[in-house]
N, C-alpha and C positions, 0 to 999 in steps of 0.2 A: 506380418505387421498389420494391425488394424487400419482401417481407412482413416485418413486424417480428419480432424474436426473441421467442419466448414464454418468459418467465422464471418460474421457480419460486424463491421466496425461502426459504432455509433459515435460520430464526432471525428474531426480531422486535424486536431491540434498536434502539438509536438509529441505528447506521449502516445497518441494514436499512430503517429508516423514511426516512432521507435518500436512500437509493438509489431507493426507490419515488417519492419526491417529485420528485427530479431527472429520473427517467425520463419523467415526464409532460411534460417540456420538449422531448422529441424524438420523432420518429416511428419510430425504429429498434428500439424495444423496448416491451414491455408486460408487466406482472406479471399472470400468469394464475392463479397458485396460491401459497399460503404454507403452510409447515409449521412446527409448533411442538410442543413437549412440553407446553405449557400451553394448554388450550382457551381460557382467558380471554385470554391474549396473542394467540392466533391470531385470535380473533373481533375483538379490538380493532384489530389490524393490518388485517384484511380489510375491516372497516367503514370505517376511515380512508381506505383507498386503493381501495375499490370492487373488491376481489379476489373472484372467484367461487369459485375452488378453495380449499377449506379442509381441511387435513389435520392431525390431532392426533398425527402421528408423522412423523419424517424419512423413514422407509421408504415411507410412503404418498405423500409428496410426490415422491420421485424415481421412483416407479412410475407417476405420473400421465402418461398418454399425451399430454396437451396440452402438457406442459413440454418445451421444447427444451434449455434451459440452466438451470443451477442456480447461484444466487448464494449462496455459503457465508458466512454472516454470524454465525457462532457464535464463542465464545471460542477463543483459539489452540490449547489442547490438543485441541480437537475437529476442527480443520481437516483433518488427515490422514484421519481416519475418515470424516468427512462427505463429503469430496471423493471418496474411493475408493468410497463408497456410491453417489454420483451417477454416477460413471464406470462402475461395474458395471452400472448400469441404462441405459447408453448415452446419458447426458446430458453435454453440454459443461459446463465449470465455470469460474466466476470466484470465486477464493478470496481472502477478505479477508487483508490483511497484518496482522501478519507471516504469510507464506505457511503456515508450520507452526511447530512448536516448535523444530525443529533441522534441520540439513541432511539427516540420514538420512531423516526423514519427508518432506522436500521431494523427495528423489530418488525415493522410492516413488510419490508422486503423479505426478511428471513421467514416470517410466518407464511407469506404468500408462496414462496418457493417450496417450502416444505409441504404446504397443502396441495400443491400441484405435482409434487414428486419430481421437481426439476432441480438440476444442479445450480448452485450459486456459491460464489466465493468473492471475497475482497481481494483486489489485485495488489496485495502487498508482496510484490515480486521479490523483495529482499529475503523473505522467508525461505525461498527455494534456491538461493545462490549456493554454490559449492562451499564457500567458507562458512556460511551459516549452517548448512547441513553438517559440516564437520564439528562446529561448536555444539550443536544439539546432541551429537553423538558423545562428545566429551562430557556434557552435562548429564546425559542419561547414564553414562558409565561411572558417574561419581568422581571424575578426575579432579574436580575442584574442591571436593569436600562439601561443606555447607556454604551455600552462597550467602554472603552478608551484604553485598552492595552491587549496584549496577550504575555506571555513569555513561552518559551519551549526550552528544550535542549535535545540532544541525543548524548551521547558520549560513545564509547566502545574502549577497548584496544585490539589490535591485534598484534600478533607476526609479526615482520618485514620480511615477506616473499614476495619477488617480484612476485612469482607465485600465491599468494593468490588473489582471485577475487577483493578484495577491494583495492588492490594496483596495480593490473595489468591493464595497459591502454587498452589492447586488450579485456579485459573482462568487460569494462565499469567501471573500478575502480574509486574510489573517494568517499569522505564522503557525499557529497551532494546528489547524486543519491541514495545511499544505506541507509544512516542514516538521512540526512537532509530532505528527503521526508516526514518523519513523522511530525516534527514540522511545516514544510511548509504546509502540508495538514491540520494540526490542525488549523493553523492560517486561512487558506482558509475556513474551515468549519465555523469558527466564524465570520470572517470579510470579506470574499470574496477575490476578486482580488485586489492586492495592486496598488496604483497609482504611488508610488515611491519605488525603490529598491536600497539599498546601501549595499555593502558587503566587507569584508576583508577576504582574503584567504591565508592560509599558505600551500604550497605544501608539500606532503609527499616525502619520499626519492626516489620514482619512478617518481615524477613529477605530479601525479594526486593530486587533492585537498585533503589535510589531515585534515585541520581544517578551519572552515568557521563560521564567525559571520555575522549576517544579521540584518538590520533594515528596516522594511517595513512601508511605510506611506499609509494612506487611506483617501479618500475624506471626510470621517466623522471627520477626525482629529485624529483618533485612530492610535496607533503604535503597531507593532509586533516586539519583540526582540527575535531572535532565534539563536541558535548555534548548531553546530554538529562537532564531531571530531572522528577520528579513532586512536587517540594517547593516550586516557585515558578513564577510566570509570567515567562518570559524574553522577549527581544526577538523570537525566532523568525525571525531574518533569515538570509540566506545570501549568500555572495559567491564569485565565481570570479575568480581573479587570473591574468592572462596577461602575457606580456612586452610586448604591444602595447596591451592594454586590460584593463579590469576591469568585471565585472558585479556590481552590488549589488542584490539582490532584497529588496523590502520585506517586512515581516512581514504576515501569516503566509506564509512563502515556499512552504509546501506547499499552500496554498489559493489560490483566484483572487486575483491581486495584480498588481503592476507592477514594473518594474525600471529601473535607470539604467545605461547603458553609458558609462564614462569612459575616454577614450583617454589614452595616455601623455603627451600634450601638456597634459592637463587639460581638454580640451574634452569636454563630456558631452551625451548624447542620452537623452531620457526616452522610455520605451516604456510606454504606458498601454493597458489592456485593460478591456473591459466584459463581464462574465459573469453570466448568470442562475443562480440557485440556488447550491448549494454547489459544483457542478462535477463531480459523479459521473457526469453524463450523457455526458461525453466518453469515459470508459472504456467505457461501455455501447455507445456508437456504434462504438468500435473493435472490440469483441467482435462486433457485428453485421457490420461490414465484413469481418472475418476469416472468420467462419463462412460468410457468403454467398459469399465468394471461394474457399472450400475450404481455407483455411489452418487449421492446428491449433495455431498460436501466433502471437503478435503480434511483428513485428519491432521494435516500440518498447519492448516489455517481454518479451523472450525468456525462455523457461523456464530456460535455462542460467544466465542472469543472476540469476534469482530464487534458484536453488540456490546460486550464488556469494555472494549477499547473506546467505543463511542461514549459509553457511560462515563468513563474516566475523563475523556476530553470535555464532556459536559461539566463535570465537576471542576476541571481546571478553568474553563471559560467563565464559570460562575464568579471567579475572582476579578473579572474584568469590570472596571468602573466606567460607565458610559461617559463619553466626552460631551460636555454641555453644547 
């Protein structure tokens, strides 16, 4: 077995904690350092996950010679700056989704990583879960026939706190970047880049997008009907409809779960999966596989697709009407 990837974690929030917890389930990676602007947060994280390297600045973390790859787990508005900082110091990067705030920022990160010959990937962990791997296999084998539609929703309820990151404009708040990225990425995985985008957006009490419904059209004639909301807990299910069969993914479709394949005749097959943890370890294993193989991006989550997803979200958010 190759040596595990030595991770530096930039940020100490909930997703950074989940990443460290799930990384303990595999041998391909280990957190060797953490960086935070808060000494208290840094110490709490390091103590919880037995991390030796403690840095009270992001600059110190990316300069740590023990760190091979940096997991960027800060709020969306900081992703571009943090990723470029890590790349400048010769570190590979795994950048939380949404990859950046917009497509322009995404292109800057991608171009810089490619110019330096360093690995970069959007941390769309859903893409590497066992049930998604199985779905990709069925699609590749033509089990569904011609895909004509994708449906997916992601809705969660949050207390109406103006300082909470999902509602705070200065933290990149909004349902699309935080929740809508999952159904949008799911549709991208199945159908690629949409040719037409139509959206209806209801703002939250702080003015950021609170609920968004989207209809994407594709040159094949297929449609994707997607919704996201920060106002209520939705079913969070997804389906892929083909001329020969349909896949219905249980909620939460973006997390470890199962699905049912229903053929045109009505005959159905259940696909069950057992997964430890939250499932972030699968993306970490993919990063390790790619880096040890000399790849600078993952064929399962290519950088051009991450840029295209950001372009699609830009098109969706263009429908937002500013609150007076």
